[in-house]
N, C-alpha and C positions, 0 to 999 in steps of 0.2 A: 727652252724660247719656250716665250707665252704666246697663246692663240691667239690671233684678232676675230672680237665677236662683230661677226656680221651682222644683218639682216636683211629677206629682200622681201621688198613690195611692189606685188603688184594684182589687178585687177579679176588674173588671168590663171584661172587653174594652174592651168597647162603651161603658162609663161615661169611661173613658178618650180613645177616639175623638172622644167628643164635648166632653171638656175640651180635647183639645190642637187641633183645629181651632177652639175656642172664641180662647183661648190666639193660637196664631197672628196673631189679628188686633189685638192688641195691642202695636204698637212696642214700647213701655218692658217690655217681657219678654222671660225667654228662658226656658223649657220644658226643662231639663238632664236630663231623664229623666220616663220615668214606669214606676213599681213596682206590683203587680198583691198583695205584700205587703210590711210592714214592715223583713225584713231586709232588701231589697234598698235603701228605704229608709233604713236608715241602715245601709251601705256607700257612699250616697253624699253623705249627712253627715258620713262619716271622712273626706271625702276633697277638697268644697270644700264656699264658702260656701254656702249656700239662705238667699234668704231672706223663701221664701213656700211655703209648702206648700200644695194644697188637697187634705184629706184626706177619705175616705168613714170611716166610724166603724162601721159594720157589716164588722166583716171577720174572719175564720178565723185562729183563732193568737191575735196581738194585734191588742189589739179601735185603731181612731183613735182611742176615747181612751185607751187607756196608750199605746198610742204616744207622742199629745202632751204627755201628764206625762211620761213618759220622757225629751222633748229639750228646748236651750237653751231655754228661755224668751223668745228674741231670736230666734226663727224663730218667724214669725210663721204663723197658720195660720188657713183658713175652710173650713170643717167639709162633706162634702156626701155628704147621705142621703136618704133614699125615708121613709128615717121621724123627723114631725115629733116622736113623745114622747123626742127623743134633742136635743133643742137643752136647752134647761135644764144638761144637763152639758155642753155647749161653748158658750154661755156662762158656763161655772160658770170654766173654761178660760182666758178674756180671747180668744174668738176673731175675727175681725176678722169676722166674717159667718159666717151660717150658710146652705147652699139647698142648697133641698129638686128633688130628682130628679124630672124632668125637667131639668136645669139650659138656662136659654135665653143667647144669649149677652146681652142687655140685662141681666139680674139678674146675670151674672158680671161682665161690667162696672161693676157699678154695689160689688160686692164689693172689684174691685180697685181705683176711685174711694176707695173706704174708707183701701184699706190705702194709697194714694199721698197720702192725707191727715195719718191717723198718722205715716206713713214721716217725710214732709215737718218736721216737726213733734218729733218725737222724734232731728235727725240735729243734734249739735249744731255751733251759729257754726264751732264752730273745723275736723271733720272737715269742713263743705262746703267751707269755703278749703280746704281739703289736696289735694278731690279736684279743683278746680278749677283749682289750682297744677298749671304744668310744671316741675314741681322739689321737692328734697328740701332739705332740710341731717343730714349724716351727723357725728357728730364722731370725730374722728378726730386724736391727738395736741395733747388737750385744747382742740383750737376745732372751730367750726361749720362742715364744708366742703357747699357748693351743688352738685348734682354734678346734671344735668338729666335726666328721661326720659327723654327722644329720642339721648341718648347711650348709653342703659345695653341690654348686648348681654345679658349675664344674669347669676345670679347664685348662689355658692354656697355653701351650711351647712359652715362647717368645726369643730363642738360647739359651743360660747361663739360667734365668729366669722363671721362671713359674709365674704364678696369680694361685688365688684363688680366687674364686669370693662366697661369703656368699651375703644372704637378705642385713645383717648388712655395709659388709665391702667389699672391695677388698686388699686381703694379696698379696705384691708382694716379692715372693721370690727369691732367689740365691741357685736353683736348678734343675736339671734336670727331664725331665716329665715320663723320666725314673724310676730317684729314685723315687720317688708319686709315681707312677702305686705300685710300689714294697707295700707300705705305706697303701698302702687302701682297706679296705678288698673288696674280689671278687664282695662276693653277691649283695653291694651294686654301685660302681661303675663299669664301663666300660668305655677303650679308644673304640674310634670312630675314629681318626685319630688322626697322627701322632702328632700335636699338641693339639690335645682337650681328657679329660679324664670328661666324666658329671654321676650326683648322678644318677642311673637310678627311685628312686622317686622321681625327678622334673622335668621329664620331662611332657609337657602338649601336646606337640602334636609331629606325627612328618609321613616322609615324602622315598620313598627309598635315597636320597638327603640331607636331613637337619631333624634335629630335636628342640623343641623350649623348652627353659629352661628361664625361667621370662620376658617372648617376647625378649628373643635374640633370633635368628636363628645360628646354631652352626651346617655344616659342616659334614657330612657321608663321608669318603674320601674312595673312590673304591674299596683299597685292604682291607677294616674295614667289608666295608657291608654286605658280604653273611653275618659273623658272627653275626655283627650287629642284622642285621634284626630279624634270628635264638633266635638271645637273647630276644628281644623284642614280636618274635612268642608267648615265651611260659606265656605270663600273660595274651593274648587272652581270 
């Protein structure tokens, strides 16, 4: 079962510590990062898929309400605040839930359960089947060709085409890398560059600037570096 990628945004470090501690107890959730302002959060949203945000409303600069209005509505939000009077604004934005500080673990867990029910009901059957499958079909030479996820080493973008590298051969497919990224299971593959997606299990070694797969050096771009190093650090 795939992890749910989360962000926690709050200008109070203590509040972030409490939320982080609660989220660490829930196996289904992966806390990608904690942010103290909207700018940090926007940077994460621009480089990776975020499913659920725990968002403080009363923040300096860009408020939580303004931030929620600016992001993709498919990214779900649980508002967190010490001020009960903001609740109406929060629910007007179709928030999953509204948590009053100090936030207890049982109350946060209830919000997560609400999200899971909504999330389960909004995933199309075809998409569920895709994530449960162990392969994809890609169009090549007017036919659909089956490629096992386990056989893929990495994917490289070449403008309107991608190259899917396996040990046996390289497949050249007319498709955008952003499109193929959505079809690959998040737990097995990772975007490390605007032009590269790699299979985590196939990494032989890495530095802060590059990693090696099948004796090929693949660059880690600056915009993806923090996220990539954090992900790879989970395997230490």
